[in-house]
C-alpha positions as CSV (number, residue, x, y, z in Angstrom):
1,M,-188.5,150.8,79.6
2,K,-190.4,153.9,78.6
3,E,-193.5,152.6,80.6
4,I,-191.2,152.0,83.6
5,V,-189.8,155.5,83.5
6,E,-193.3,157.1,83.2
7,C,-195.0,154.8,85.8
8,P,-195.9,156.5,89.1
9,V,-194.3,154.7,92.1
10,Q,-196.4,155.3,95.2
11,G,-195.3,154.6,98.7
12,L,-197.1,156.9,101.1
13,T,-200.1,158.6,99.6
14,A,-199.7,162.3,98.8
15,H,-201.8,163.1,101.9
16,E,-199.7,160.9,104.1
17,R,-196.5,162.4,102.9
18,Q,-197.8,165.9,103.5
19,E,-198.9,164.8,107.0
20,L,-195.5,163.4,107.8
21,E,-193.7,166.5,106.5
22,E,-196.0,168.7,108.7
23,L,-195.4,166.5,111.8
24,E,-191.6,166.6,111.2
25,R,-191.7,170.4,110.7
26,R,-193.7,170.9,113.9
27,K,-191.4,168.6,115.9
28,R,-188.4,170.7,114.8
29,E,-190.1,174.0,115.8
30,L,-191.3,172.6,119.2
31,R,-187.8,171.3,119.9
32,K,-186.4,174.8,119.6
33,V,-188.6,176.0,122.5
34,G,-188.1,172.8,124.6
35,R,-191.5,171.3,123.8
36,A,-192.5,168.1,122.0
37,L,-195.4,166.6,120.0
38,T,-198.3,165.0,121.8
39,E,-198.1,161.3,122.4
40,A,-200.6,160.7,119.6
41,E,-198.8,162.9,117.2
42,E,-195.4,161.3,117.9
43,N,-196.9,157.8,117.4
44,R,-198.4,158.9,114.1
45,R,-195.1,160.4,113.0
46,S,-193.3,157.2,113.9
47,E,-195.9,155.0,112.1
48,L,-195.6,157.1,108.9
49,G,-191.9,157.0,109.1
50,R,-192.0,153.2,109.4
51,L,-194.3,152.9,106.4
52,T,-191.9,155.1,104.4
53,R,-189.0,152.7,105.1
54,E,-190.8,149.3,105.3
55,G,-194.2,149.7,103.6
56,H,-195.2,148.5,100.2
57,L,-194.7,150.2,96.8
58,I,-197.4,150.4,94.1
59,L,-196.5,150.6,90.4
60,E,-199.8,152.1,89.3
61,R,-199.4,151.6,85.5
62,F,-198.7,147.9,85.9
63,Q,-201.2,147.4,88.7
64,L,-198.4,145.8,90.7
65,T,-197.8,145.9,94.5
66,L,-194.3,145.2,95.8
67,D,-194.0,144.1,99.4
68,W,-191.7,141.0,99.3
69,W,-189.4,142.5,101.9
70,Q,-192.1,142.2,104.6
71,E,-191.8,138.4,104.6
72,D,-189.7,136.6,107.2
73,G,-186.3,135.7,105.8
74,A,-186.7,138.0,102.7
75,P,-183.3,139.0,101.2
76,A,-183.6,142.7,102.0
77,T,-180.3,144.5,101.8
78,W,-181.2,147.9,103.3
79,A,-181.2,149.1,106.9
80,G,-184.2,150.4,108.9
81,K,-183.5,154.1,108.3
82,Q,-183.3,153.8,104.5
83,E,-186.4,154.8,102.6
84,I,-187.5,152.2,100.0
85,H,-189.5,154.7,98.0
86,K,-186.6,157.1,97.8
87,I,-184.2,154.5,96.5
88,A,-186.7,153.1,94.0
89,R,-187.5,156.6,92.7
90,A,-183.8,157.5,92.5
91,A,-183.2,154.4,90.4
92,Q,-186.2,155.2,88.2
93,D,-184.9,158.7,87.6
94,G,-181.5,157.2,86.8
95,I,-183.1,155.0,84.1
96,A,-184.8,158.1,82.7
97,Q,-181.6,160.0,82.5
98,C,-179.8,157.1,80.7
99,M,-182.6,156.9,78.2
100,A,-182.6,160.6,77.6
101,E,-178.9,160.3,76.7
102,G,-179.9,157.8,74.0
103,R,-178.1,154.8,75.4
104,P,-179.0,151.5,73.5
105,L,-181.4,149.3,75.4
106,K,-179.2,146.3,75.0
107,D,-176.8,147.9,77.4
108,M,-179.4,148.9,80.0
109,L,-178.1,146.6,82.7
110,D,-174.7,148.2,82.4
111,W,-175.9,151.9,82.6
112,Q,-174.1,153.6,85.4
113,L,-174.5,157.0,87.2
114,V,-174.7,158.5,90.7
115,L,-178.3,158.1,92.0
116,R,-179.7,161.4,93.3
117,T,-182.5,162.3,95.6
118,P,-185.8,162.5,93.6
119,S,-187.6,165.9,93.7
120,E,-190.4,164.8,96.0
121,H,-187.9,163.7,98.7
122,R,-185.7,166.8,98.7
123,S,-185.4,169.2,101.6
124,E,-186.7,172.8,101.5
125,K,-183.3,173.7,100.1
126,G,-183.8,171.4,97.1
127,I,-180.4,169.8,97.4
128,D,-180.3,166.5,95.4
129,K,-177.9,164.5,97.6
130,K,-176.6,161.1,96.5
131,V,-178.8,158.1,97.2
132,E,-177.3,154.7,98.1
133,P,-178.8,151.9,95.9
134,F,-180.4,148.7,97.1
135,Y,-177.0,146.9,96.4
136,F,-178.7,144.2,94.4
137,D,-176.0,144.7,91.7
138,A,-172.9,142.9,93.0
139,R,-170.6,145.3,91.0
140,R,-171.5,148.0,93.5
141,Y,-170.4,146.2,96.6
142,A,-167.4,147.7,98.5
143,H,-166.3,147.0,102.1
144,P,-164.2,149.6,103.9
145,L,-161.4,147.0,104.5
146,D,-161.2,146.3,100.8
147,E,-161.2,150.0,99.8
148,G,-159.0,151.2,102.6
149,F,-161.6,153.7,103.7
150,S,-165.4,154.0,104.1
151,L,-167.1,155.4,101.1
152,D,-170.0,156.6,103.2
153,V,-167.9,158.4,105.7
154,Q,-165.9,160.2,103.0
155,G,-169.1,161.2,101.2
156,A,-167.8,159.7,98.0
157,D,-170.0,159.9,94.9
158,T,-169.9,156.4,93.4
159,V,-171.9,155.1,90.5
160,A,-174.8,152.6,90.6
161,N,-176.6,150.6,87.9
162,P,-180.2,152.0,88.1
163,A,-181.8,149.5,85.7
164,T,-180.4,146.5,87.5
165,E,-181.4,147.9,90.9
166,F,-185.0,148.8,89.9
167,L,-185.8,145.7,87.8
168,C,-184.4,143.4,90.6
169,L,-186.6,145.1,93.1
170,V,-189.6,144.3,90.8
171,G,-188.4,140.8,89.9
172,L,-188.0,139.6,93.5
173,Q,-191.7,140.0,94.0
174,R,-192.3,136.8,92.1
175,F,-188.9,135.3,91.4
176,R,-187.6,134.6,94.9
177,P,-184.2,133.0,95.7
178,Q,-184.3,130.2,98.2
179,R,-182.0,129.6,101.2
180,D,-179.1,127.3,100.5
181,G,-179.6,124.6,103.2
182,D,-179.5,126.0,106.7
183,S,-177.4,129.0,105.8
184,K,-179.1,132.3,106.6
185,W,-176.9,134.3,104.4
186,T,-176.5,132.1,101.3
187,L,-179.2,131.9,98.6
188,Q,-179.7,130.0,95.4
189,Y,-181.8,130.3,92.3
190,C,-182.1,128.8,88.8
191,A,-181.7,130.1,85.3
192,W,-183.4,128.3,82.5
193,G,-183.0,127.8,78.7
194,P,-186.4,127.6,76.9
195,A,-188.7,130.7,76.9
196,L,-191.3,130.5,79.7
197,G,-194.2,132.6,80.7
198,V,-194.1,134.4,84.1
199,A,-196.3,132.0,85.9
200,Q,-194.2,129.0,84.7
201,A,-190.9,130.7,85.2
202,A,-191.4,131.7,88.8
203,P,-191.3,128.1,90.3
204,V,-188.4,127.3,87.9
205,A,-186.4,130.2,89.2
206,S,-186.9,129.0,92.8
207,G,-185.8,125.5,91.9
208,L,-189.2,123.9,92.5
209,V,-189.7,122.8,89.0
210,R,-187.1,121.4,86.6
211,V,-186.8,122.2,82.8
212,P,-184.1,121.4,80.2
213,A,-181.0,123.5,80.1
214,M,-181.5,124.5,83.7
215,R,-178.6,125.9,85.8
216,R,-178.5,126.3,89.5
217,L,-176.5,129.2,91.0
218,C,-175.7,130.3,94.5
219,F,-174.7,133.7,96.0
220,S,-174.1,135.1,99.4
221,L,-175.2,138.3,101.2
222,Q,-172.2,140.4,101.7
223,F,-172.1,142.7,104.8
224,R,-171.2,146.3,104.1
225,D,-170.3,147.1,107.7
226,D,-169.2,145.1,110.8
227,Q,-172.5,145.4,112.5
228,K,-174.3,143.5,109.7
229,R,-176.8,146.3,109.2
230,Y,-176.3,146.9,105.5
231,K,-176.0,144.0,103.1
232,A,-175.4,143.5,99.4
233,F,-175.9,140.7,96.9
234,G,-172.6,138.9,96.1
235,F,-171.6,137.5,92.7
236,A,-173.3,134.1,91.9
237,R,-171.4,130.9,91.2
238,P,-172.6,127.8,89.4
239,M,-173.5,124.8,91.5
240,G,-173.1,121.1,90.7
241,G,-175.6,119.2,88.5
242,S,-177.1,120.1,85.1
């Protein structure tokens, strides 16, 4: 966990991020005088923005590239305007804060706090606004009809589980749930009993290889708004069989 906290998480390169910030600044300034960026500049700004939201992440210390959400049918839970790097870094900072408080590692998946904007994503004013998690942790899911109001609209600060969110983002790179039959929104995976190496456990988790004491589970993607833009992982339930 210490290595995870200290590991640089790269999305855009430092040069690309600086370039995007400069283009965004120039666009705001030109808009004030009724002008706009050139077509080439606007295309570049749009491309960098898309990479910020959809591009890969690199965990330098582990030499690991995360890009599973780019595959067709991948169980991504975030909408197009949300920045993957910002959410991942907010979760990483959340883990660091929990560790700084001396919480026991055995409780790491239950650590809760409000995720805040990491320093490199803050505006010129430096305000650390709340950051919505990936919603991999089913305990975080809340629909406006269930709550009686929209948490986002009210600007409510609600806690998330940073270790669960960050580790799930990493784990899904190799351990991928499979669709449950023809359903687009229902997924299944397997848990196993005996200790397995990473290479052996990946096909077991996907249900492609059977081992003793194996359990198959199923969960659905829950929609967080009526337009199906934002999703969350629902609680898993055991399926029939061993």
